[in-house]
C-alpha positions in Angstrom: 108.5 129.1 69.8 108.3 125.6 70.9 109.5 125.1 74.2 112.6 122.7 74.6 111.3 121.0 77.5 108.0 120.8 79.5 108.9 121.0 83.3 105.5 119.1 84.2 106.5 116.4 81.7 109.8 116.0 83.1 108.5 116.1 86.7 106.0 113.4 85.8 108.6 111.4 84.5 110.4 111.5 87.5 107.4 110.4 89.4 106.6 107.7 87.3 110.3 106.2 87.5 110.4 106.8 91.2 107.4 104.9 91.8 108.9 101.9 89.6 112.1 102.0 91.6 110.1 102.4 94.9 107.6 99.5 94.1 110.8 97.2 93.5 111.9 97.5 97.0 110.7 94.3 98.6 108.0 95.0 101.1 108.6 91.7 103.4 111.2 93.6 105.8 108.6 96.4 106.7 105.7 96.1 109.1 103.6 98.3 106.8 103.4 100.5 103.8 103.8 103.4 106.2 106.7 101.8 107.8 108.3 101.4 104.1 107.6 104.9 103.0 108.9 106.6 106.2 112.1 104.3 106.2 113.0 105.2 102.7 112.2 108.9 102.7 114.4 108.8 105.9 117.2 107.2 104.4 117.0 109.8 101.5 116.8 112.5 103.9 113.3 113.8 103.1 109.7 113.9 104.6 107.5 110.6 103.7 104.7 113.3 102.4 107.3 115.1 100.2 108.4 111.7 98.9 104.4 110.8 98.3 104.3 114.2 96.4 107.2 113.6 94.3 106.0 110.2 93.2 102.5 111.4 92.6 103.4 114.6 91.1 100.6 116.3 93.4 102.5 119.3 94.5 103.6 121.3 91.6 104.7 124.4 94.3 107.2 121.7 96.0 109.6 120.1 93.3 112.5 118.2 94.2 115.9 120.0 94.1 118.8 119.1 92.4 120.1 117.8 95.8 117.3 116.0 96.7 117.3 114.4 93.2 120.8 113.4 93.9 119.9 111.6 97.2 117.2 109.6 95.1 119.5 108.3 92.8 122.2 107.5 95.1 119.8 105.8 97.5 118.0 103.6 94.4 121.6 103.3 92.7 120.7 104.9 89.3 121.6 107.9 87.2 119.9 111.1 87.1 119.4 110.4 83.4 117.5 107.3 84.3 115.2 108.9 86.6 114.5 111.9 84.2 113.7 109.6 81.1 
């Protein structure tokens, strides 16, 4: 039986779309890339390392929960389906 969805594919899409949204944040108001990452992650309510894991898809054991995905969408002003596409 064919899978209706593939979780790895979904989380890869989330990471790719999140990277695109993150890259659109102007960097000129931050002192460094680390400052930008820490500021954005603090505003979302997650650690900077977890935000990096989500964007890079590097930790399959720590995937974002639905409340975390909603917080990300609220921060960037996008719908959850646009993050999942």
